[in-house]
C-alpha positions in Angstrom: -100.1 53.5 -17.6 -100.5 56.6 -19.8 -103.2 56.8 -22.5 -102.5 54.7 -25.6 -100.5 56.6 -28.2 -102.2 60.0 -28.7 -105.8 59.1 -27.9 -105.8 61.8 -25.3 -104.5 64.5 -27.6 -107.5 66.6 -28.4 -106.2 70.1 -28.7 -106.6 71.8 -32.1 -103.5 73.4 -33.6 -103.1 76.8 -35.2 -102.9 76.6 -39.0 -100.5 78.8 -41.0 -100.4 79.2 -44.8 -97.1 80.6 -45.8 -95.8 81.8 -49.1 -92.2 80.7 -49.8 -91.7 81.9 -53.3 -93.5 83.1 -56.3 -95.2 79.7 -56.8 -94.8 77.8 -53.5 -96.7 77.7 -50.3 -96.7 75.7 -47.0 -99.8 74.6 -45.0 -98.5 73.9 -41.5 -100.1 73.2 -38.1 -97.7 73.3 -35.1 -96.3 69.8 -35.5 -99.3 68.2 -37.2 -98.8 66.9 -40.8 -97.9 69.6 -43.3 -99.1 70.0 -46.9 -97.2 71.7 -49.7 -98.8 73.7 -52.6 -97.3 74.7 -55.9 -99.3 77.1 -58.1 -98.1 76.7 -61.7 -99.1 78.5 -64.9 -101.9 76.0 -65.7 -102.9 74.5 -62.4 -102.0 73.5 -58.9 -100.0 70.6 -57.4 -100.6 69.6 -53.8 -98.0 67.6 -51.9 -99.6 65.3 -49.2 -103.3 65.3 -48.8 -104.1 65.3 -45.1 -105.8 62.4 -43.3 -109.4 62.9 -44.3 -111.4 64.7 -47.0 -112.9 66.9 -44.3 -109.4 68.0 -43.2 -108.3 68.4 -46.9 -111.0 71.0 -47.3 -109.0 73.2 -44.9 -106.1 73.2 -47.4 -108.4 73.8 -50.3 -109.9 76.8 -48.6 -106.5 78.4 -48.4 -105.6 77.5 -51.9 -108.7 79.2 -53.1 -107.6 82.5 -51.4 -104.6 82.6 -53.7 -105.7 81.0 -57.0 -108.8 79.6 -58.8 -106.7 77.4 -61.0 -107.6 73.7 -61.0 -105.9 71.2 -58.7 -104.3 69.0 -61.4 -101.7 66.9 -59.4 -101.6 65.4 -55.9 -98.2 64.0 -55.0 -97.7 61.5 -52.2 -94.4 62.0 -50.4 -94.9 58.5 -48.9 -97.7 56.2 -47.7 -98.9 56.8 -44.2 -102.7 57.1 -43.7 -102.4 60.5 -42.0 -100.8 61.9 -45.2 -102.9 60.5 -47.9 -106.5 59.5 -47.0 -107.9 62.9 -47.7 -107.0 62.6 -51.4 -110.5 62.4 -52.8 -111.3 65.9 -51.7 -108.9 67.5 -54.3 -110.4 65.7 -57.3 -106.9 65.9 -58.9 -106.3 64.7 -62.4 -103.3 62.6 -61.3 -102.2 61.1 -58.0 -98.4 60.6 -58.2 -96.3 58.2 -56.1 -93.0 56.3 -56.3 -93.1 52.6 -57.3 -91.9 51.6 -53.9 -94.7 53.6 -52.3 -97.2 51.7 -54.5 -95.6 48.5 -53.2 -96.1 49.6 -49.6 -99.8 50.4 -50.2 -100.3 46.9 -51.6 -98.4 45.3 -48.8 -99.7 47.2 -45.7 -102.1 50.0 -46.7 -105.2 48.6 -44.9 -103.3 47.7 -41.8 -101.7 51.1 -41.7 -105.0 52.8 -42.0 -106.5 50.9 -39.0 -103.4 51.3 -37.0 -103.0 55.1 -37.4 -106.7 55.9 -36.9 -106.6 54.0 -33.6 -103.4 55.8 -32.4 -104.4 59.4 -33.1 -108.1 60.1 -33.5 -107.7 63.9 -33.6 -105.8 63.7 -36.8 -108.6 61.8 -38.5 -111.5 64.3 -38.0 -114.3 63.3 -40.3 -112.9 59.8 -40.9 -116.3 58.7 -42.0 -115.7 60.7 -45.2 -112.7 58.5 -46.2 -113.8 56.5 -49.3 -111.0 53.9 -48.9 -107.3 53.6 -49.6 -105.6 56.2 -51.8 -104.1 54.7 -55.0 -101.8 56.5 -57.3 -102.7 57.0 -61.0 -99.1 57.8 -62.1 -96.1 55.9 -60.8 -92.4 56.6 -61.3 -89.2 54.7 -60.4 -86.4 57.2 -59.6 -87.4 60.7 -60.9 -90.0 62.4 -63.1 -90.5 66.0 -64.2 -93.9 67.8 -64.4 -94.0 71.0 -66.5 -96.7 73.2 -64.9 -96.7 75.5 -67.9 -93.2 77.1 -67.8 -92.6 76.0 -64.2 -90.4 72.9 -63.9 -91.2 70.6 -61.0 -89.0 67.6 -60.3 -90.4 64.6 -58.3 -87.6 62.4 -56.9 -87.3 59.2 -55.0 -83.9 59.9 -53.4 -83.7 56.7 -51.3 -85.1 55.1 -48.2 -85.5 57.0 -45.0 -88.8 57.7 -43.2 -90.2 54.8 -45.4 -88.9 52.8 -48.3 -90.7 54.9 -50.8 -90.0 58.5 -49.8 -90.5 61.1 -52.5 -89.5 64.8 -52.5 -90.7 67.6 -54.7 -88.1 70.1 -55.9 -88.7 73.4 -57.7 -85.2 74.1 -59.1 -85.8 77.6 -60.4 -86.8 78.8 -56.9 -84.8 76.3 -54.9 -87.8 75.2 -52.9 -87.9 71.7 -51.5 -90.9 69.8 -50.2 -89.3 67.0 -48.3 -92.2 65.0 -46.8 -91.2 63.3 -43.6 -87.7 62.8 -44.7 -87.2 66.0 -42.8 -89.1 67.0 -39.7 -88.2 70.0 -37.5 -89.0 71.1 -34.0 -91.3 68.1 -33.6 -91.0 64.5 -32.6 -89.8 62.4 -35.6 -91.8 59.3 -36.4 -89.5 56.4 -37.5 -91.8 53.4 -37.0 -91.5 52.3 -40.7 -88.0 53.7 -41.2 -84.7 52.5 -42.7 -82.6 54.1 -40.1 -79.2 53.1 -41.3 -79.8 54.5 -44.8 -81.8 57.6 -43.8 -78.7 59.9 -43.1 -77.3 59.1 -46.6 -80.6 60.0 -48.2 -80.6 63.3 -46.2 -77.2 64.1 -47.7 -78.9 64.1 -51.2 -81.4 66.6 -50.0 -78.7 68.8 -48.4 -76.8 68.7 -51.7 -79.7 70.5 -53.4 -79.0 73.5 -51.2 -82.6 74.6 -50.8 -83.4 78.2 -50.1 -86.7 77.2 -48.6 -88.0 73.8 -47.3 -91.4 72.4 -46.2 -90.7 69.6 -43.8 -93.3 66.9 -43.1 -93.8 68.3 -39.6 -92.8 71.6 -38.1 -92.6 75.2 -39.4 -91.8 76.1 -43.0 -88.2 77.1 -43.4 -87.7 80.3 -45.3 -83.9 80.5 -45.7 -81.0 78.3 -46.7 -79.6 78.5 -43.1 -82.9 77.3 -41.6 -83.3 74.6 -44.2 -79.8 73.3 -43.4 -80.7 73.3 -39.6 -83.8 71.2 -40.3 -81.9 68.6 -42.2 -79.3 68.4 -39.5 -81.9 68.2 -36.8 -83.5 65.1 -38.5 -80.1 63.5 -39.2 -79.0 63.9 -35.6 -82.3 62.5 -34.2 -82.1 59.4 -36.5 -78.4 58.8 -35.8 -78.9 59.1 -32.0 -81.9 56.8 -32.0 -80.2 54.1 -34.0 -76.9 54.4 -32.0 -78.9 53.8 -28.8 -80.5 50.8 -30.3 -77.3 49.2 -31.5 -75.7 49.7 -28.0 -78.8 48.2 -26.4 -78.9 45.2 -28.7 -75.2 44.6 -28.1 -75.8 44.7 -24.4 -78.8 42.2 -24.8 -81.3 44.7 -23.4 -85.0 44.0 -23.6 -87.2 46.4 -25.6 -88.5 47.8 -22.3 -85.0 48.5 -21.0 -83.9 49.9 -24.3 -86.9 52.3 -24.3 -86.0 53.6 -20.9 -82.3 54.1 -21.8 -83.2 55.8 -25.1 -85.6 58.2 -23.3 -82.9 59.1 -20.8 -80.5 59.8 -23.7 -82.9 61.8 -26.0 -85.4 63.5 -23.8 -83.2 66.4 -22.9 -82.8 67.5 -26.5 -86.2 66.5 -28.0 -88.7 65.9 -25.1 -90.4 69.3 -25.3 -91.4 69.1 -29.0 -94.9 68.2 -30.3 -95.7 64.5 -30.7 -92.3 63.3 -29.3 -94.2 61.3 -26.6 -96.4 59.8 -29.3 -93.5 58.8 -31.6 -90.9 57.4 -29.2 -92.5 54.0 -28.4 -92.8 53.3 -32.2 -89.4 54.7 -32.9 -87.6 52.6 -30.4 -89.4 49.5 -31.5 -88.3 50.0 -35.1 -84.8 50.9 -34.1 -84.6 47.7 -31.9 -85.8 45.6 -34.9 -83.3 47.1 -37.3 -80.4 46.8 -34.9 -81.3 43.1 -34.6 -81.2 42.6 -38.3 -84.8 43.1 -39.3 -84.2 45.4 -42.3 -87.7 45.4 -43.8 -90.0 47.2 -41.3 -92.6 44.9 -39.8 -96.2 45.9 -40.5 -98.0 47.8 -37.7 -101.5 46.6 -36.9 -103.9 47.8 -34.3 -103.1 44.7 -32.3 -99.4 45.0 -32.6 -99.6 48.7 -31.6 -101.2 47.8 -28.2 -99.0 44.8 -27.6 -95.9 47.1 -28.0 -97.4 49.8 -25.8 -98.0 47.3 -23.0 -94.5 45.8 -23.3 -92.8 49.1 -22.6 -95.1 50.3 -19.7 
C-alpha cells in the first residue's frame, strides 16, 4: 500500500513572485498553494494566507521587496487549512470571507485542520506557530467592493464549486482575477469538499469576466487572456470528467474501490503527470461517488475518515 496521502512528499518547491499588472502579483510554488497580492494606494491586500505563520513569512518577505505599505486586508478564497492558518503573520486590519465560508468554519474548521495536517505535513512547516482557527472579521453575502485608495477591488462569491463558500477577487481596471481553487491549472485538482454539478456553471461566471491575467489556486500564474481561458477550461474539463465517471459508476452499482480504479484509467492519461494528482484523486473520487449517490452537502473529512477511505481503495 502506498504512503498515506502525501506524507512521503518532502521535496521543497521553487517559489516565484510574478508581477501581473501595475498593482497585482502572484506568489506561486510549482503546484503548492498560491497566494495573491494587490498593492493599492494606501495598503496591501493578500489573497489566501498559506498554511502556517512560518510559511506566510515567505510571502511577506516578497511583498516587502516591492512595497512598505501596511497589509490592511487578508481575503480568504475559501476555508481549507492549507490556505488560511498562516493568517496571524500578516497582522491585517481585516480578514474577509463569504458568509458561506464562515458557516463552513463553524461546521468543520477543527476537523479540517486535523485532517489536512495529517495528510500533507510538508505544507504545514512550522505548524506549532499556528495559534488556532482563522476567523474572518468582515463577512459578505454575494459581493463587496474595497477601495484601496483609487483602486477598485471587487470581492465576489460567484457560487459553489471547490467548496460552498468560494470567493474570487477581481481588479476590474486591470482585468486581473484571483480565483482561489475555483481554478487550478497544470496540477491535480482537489475536489474533496466540492459541489461538482454546480462547479462548471460557476466557472462560466469567471470566464464571462474575460480576465487578462489570472492567479489560480494552484499552478502557474496566467499572464494573458488566452492562458486564463485555458486554465478555466482545464478545471472545467477535469470536474466534468470526474463527475461523469462517478455517475456512470453509481449507475452500474460499482463499489468505491472499483470506481476509483475505473476513474484512474479514464483520467490518468490526461492528468496523471501533474503535481499532487496522486494525492487528490482518492479524495476526489470519494466526493464524486457521494454526490452521484445524492449526497449534495459534502461530508466532513476527519483524520479517521481519511484513513478509512484510503484503506478502502487500496
